[in-house]
Structure formats: C-alpha cells, structure tokens
N, C-alpha and C positions, 0 to 999 in steps of 0.2 A: 505493500499499500504505500501511498506519498504523504508525508508528513504535512502540516499545517502551520500558518504565523511565521516564528521566524525560525524554526527545523529548517533545515537544510532539505532537499527534495533528492530522495533514492533515486538511483541510477539501475535502471533494467538494460539487461544486455540479452539480446533475442541470439538463443544459439540454434543453430540449422539442425535439423536431427538427421542423423546418418544414416543412408537409405542401403542398406546389404543387396536388395534386389528393387529393382524399377521396370516393372513391365510397362514400357510404354504404347505400343500395340497389341491390338488380338486380332490376328489373322483368318484363324478359322475353331469352330467350334463343332464338333459331332458325337452321335451317339449312335453306334453302327449294333445292327443286329445279324450276325453273317451267317449266309447258311454254310453249310459243312464242305461244299466245294468254294468256298471264296477266293478267289486270286486277285490282290491289286499288285501290278507287276513293278511298282517303283517309282521313286522321285528323288530330286535331290534340292532344296532350296537354301534361302540365306539368312534362315530364322530357326528356331527353337520349335520342338516341337514334344509331345508325351503323347504314350499311347498305353493305356492302362485298362487291364482287363477287368470285366467287370462279370464274365459269365466266362466256364468253357475253358477253351485252351487255345491259343495261337502261336504260330511259327515267325519268326520277325528276320528280316536278313537286315543286318547293319553295315554297310561296306562289303568286305568278303568273310563276314561272321554271321552264321545263323543261331537263333535263341528258340527254344522254346518257352512259352512265357504261359503261366495258369492264371487262376482266378485271384485278384488281389496284387499280381505283380504289376509293377509300372517299368518303363523302358522310356530313357531321353533320348531323343535324335538332336545331336547338335548341329548349328548351321554344316551348309553343304555335305553335308553325309547321307550319301545313295542307303535309302531304306525302303523295303517292300514288305508285304504281308502275306501270308496264306494260312488259311484255314486247313485243320488237319484230316479231313474229310472223315474224321470220327464224330466230332463233337460239333454243334453251332456253338458259335460265341457273341458274346456282347461286348462291345470295347467303347471307350471313351478315346477321343483323340484331339487333342486343345493344340494349335500351333499358334505361338507368340513371337514378339519381337522383345528382348529383354538383353542390352549389352552391359549389364552389370560385370565387373571381374568375377565375382564369386560364382557366374554360371559355370565355369569350367570344374567344378564341383561335380557335375552332371555328367558329364563326359564319359562315356562307357560304363554307365553305371546302373543298375536294375536295383527297383524294390520292390518288395513286400509290405503293402501298407498294411497300418494298424486300424482299429476301429475310427480312432478320430480323424486321421489321413481321410480315411474313406469318407468319413461325413464330409470333408471339405472339399472332396471330389462331388459327392452328389450335391452339395450344395453349389456349387460351380456351376453344376449341371443345370439346376435349376433356375437360377437367375440368366444363365443363357438364354434358356427357354423364355424366361421372362421378357426377355431384353428384346431379343430378335427373332424374327419371321423364318417359320422351318421354310423347306427341307431342314433336318440334320443328320440325315441317314443316306445323305447319296453322296459318293464320294468325289463326285465331278462338280460339286456345286461347295466355294468357298466364301462367296459373297456373304457378309452379315449386314442384314436389311433391319435397322432398326424397327420396332413397332411403334405403332403413333399414340397406343394406349399404354405403354411401357410403364413400369413404376417409377418414381422419382429415385433418382440415385443407384438405379440397378446395375448401370454399366460399371461404375465406381465398385460395386458391390462384388462384381466381376473380379476387378483388378485385387482389391483386399484379399480375397478369399486365393486367388492363384499366388499371390506373394506371400500367403501366410503358409500355404501347402510348401513352396519353394523353403522357407524358413524353417520350416518343421522335419523336413528333411535333410535339410543342412545341419541340423543339430544333432542329428543318429549318428552315432556309432557305429552303425552295425551295417553301413553302406556295402554292399557286395558287388565287388566286379562282375561284368556279363560272364563269366566263365563259367558261373554257376549254372548255368541255363543253357549252354551250349547245345546245337540240335546240329548234326552234320546233315539230316535231312532235310534242314530248311536251306542250308548252305548249297545241298546238292541242287534241291527244287529250283531256288533263284538263278544258281548260274546258268542252268539247263534253259531257263528261259530268257536270261540275257541273251544267250548264244542265238537261240531261237529266234527271237527279235531280232537280231543283229543280222541272219543271213534273210530271214523274211524281207529285211529292208534292202538290202543288197538286191536279193531276187526281182522285188518291184523297181530298180533301178538299173537293172541290169543293161538297158540299152542306153543308158545315160551315164550321167558326170555322179559320181561319189565321190566325197574325200572321208577320209579318217575321222576329220572333225566334225564333219556334218553326222556322220555315224554317233561320235561321242555325246554330242549335243543333242541329239533325237533320243538316244538311250538314257540322258543324263548319268555318264558313268564317266570314270576316269580312263586316260590312254594306256597308264599300265596295268590297271584292271583287267581292261578290255582284251590289251596283248596277252596277258598270262591263261586268261579263259579261252581263248582260240588256241595258243599254243598246245594246252591241256586237253581239251575237248573235239579238235579239229585237227590238231596237229602242224597249223601252219599259222602265219600272221593274216591279220584282217583283212587287208590290203591283198595278199595274194589269194586270199579266198576270193575277194570279187573279182580278182583279174581272171582267176581260175573258172568263175562263172561266166564271163565273157567269153572265154573261148570254149567253153562247153556249148553257148550258145551259136557261136558260129559254124562250131561244129557241125551242128543241128541244120542251119540254115544251109550249108556247102551241101549235106547230104540231101536236101529238098531239090536244090537245082533249080532253084526260082532266082537265086539273085547272082551277079557276079562278085568278085571279089572287093571291089572299090563299094559297090552297093552294100554288102556286109560292112565293111570298113567305117562306113557313113552311119547305119541304121544302128551300128554298138558305138557311135560318138568316138571313134578316132580320131586322132586329127589328120592322118594320111592312109594311103593305102600302106605306105613303107611303115608308117608306126604299128600298125596292126600286121602285118606281115612278122617283122621282128618280133614284137612278143606273141605270136602264133607260134613260130618256130621255138622261141625261150622255153615255152609253156610244153610242148608238145615234141619238139625234137623234128619237127617238120614243117616244111613251108606249106602256106594253103594249097597250093599247087599239087604238092606230092599227096597231101592229105586228100586231096579229091582223088587221084588217081589210085591210090591206095583203096578208097571206098567202092570205087567202081569196079576196081579187079575182085575185089573180095563179093563182089555182087553179080559177078558174072557167072553164067554156067557154060 
C-alpha cells in the first residue's frame, strides 16, 4: 500500500514472470477414431505435435524408428521430424493429435520422449480437447482438415484456456523424473511397414513421371523425406540408388516401345524427355550394354521362327 501525509511513498517494482513454455500458435486439434486398417502415410512440418493414445494400440514411425504405443502413451514429434501412423490391424484405436508452435528452449526436453500419462495428465488432455471442441467448428476427425475455424458462439476466454491447459500439460511432464526414451516402445513391425510404404510411394511417383523429368529433390519434397534416409531405404530394399532406379524405369519403358515398333528412336527419346537421341542412346547402352539398334535386332532375332 502507499503512505499518506508526510510519509514517503513506497516504490513498487513490477517483475516479469518467467515463462518456461509459451505456446504462441495452435495449428491443429484432432480426435480420431481409427479403423483397424488405418494408415497415415506421413508428413514433416516445422512445428511441434503430440499424439496421445486414448484407446487401443497404434504403431508410429518417427524418422527411421518405429514405436508401438498403447492406451495412455503420448509421443512428441519435434519440428521437421518425419512421422507416420499405422493401425495394427487388430485393435481399433482412438487418438488425440495436437500440433502447435512453441519456440521455448525447454521444448528440447521432449525430443525423442514417450510418456505414459497419469490420471491428472489425462484429465488435462481431456480438458484440452473439451475446450477445443467448444472453441472451434468441426470436423475434428478428418486428417486432411487442419483449419481451426472459431465458433461464433464460443465461450469467452476458451482459446486462452486451451493455451493454459496445453502449457500446464507441458510443465507437468517436464517436472517428471520418469520420462522414458522411445526405445522402450520400439516396434520393428512399424519400422518395416513405414519403410516399405515410403519405397512404394517413391516408385509410384517415378512410374507416374517416367516419360518426363523428375529430380531427386522433387521426390524428397513430395515424400517429405530426407535424402540420406531415402537413399538408405532404396539401397536396402531395391538394391540401387533412387535415380538409378528411375533411369532404369525409363529404359524399361524404352524397351517396350522398341518392341512395339510404332516409334523410331528419335521419337522414343523425345517421348521419354531425353535431351537428344545421342543422350538416349548413351544411357540405353550404359544400362543394357547394347545400343537401341542392337536391342531392336536382338528382339527381332528372338521373335523369328
């Protein structure tokens, strides 16, 4: 309080409060009821995300590591970490997914961590979802819809309550001394499935563009995967590099066109987007150890009776 009369006036100093976590943006808020065969192919983004298993079991891929998560488990995906989700084909599962922006240094605590939430922490997640449902328009169960559209009749202060409960959850998890590294939930099955899916998608992308141009960077950007990871997967599962696989597809397509005998070599080179007939011929010989003419003659010889 302040003094009156001849007494001196007390001085008050406002002290800014230290903020361990400051969630500045909410990107998405979902509650999913996954079918037993649900597959989310994966993504990479520059903000944080957590996945909480409310029911059942789910297999998760984070970069090159697979995890099996059960009811009560929560995993955090740090910015720019590739991640995907697979139902285990046995148990239908429910999950909460919340993505947000928080640039506080303390967020590094959550890198590579999986938590099994206690009752109080689960209640915080429940409140977070309840306030989210009150603040924003549905749908909340569509993985392709991330836009948070505010409700016109939302209760006052409800968005701030989302921020408070999310930050409180982070603080409670930070204070725990039993945070576990992800290796206690390792799943070789999830890893295998996700890696096979990445290779399948890459090959499908190449097949769709076999008559055009496709760079390694374009493949990486489309799949949201790093070059080193993609290169390692192709070496292990296909036995060759990514671009060698794509070039081999072009030559197999060229062989088919030669066998059909409906186009000359110049037309084939043009339809497969080679810069010239000479570039096409050089590449064809590198892959097959034959020139296009030699291959055409060999086909004719084998087909003659």
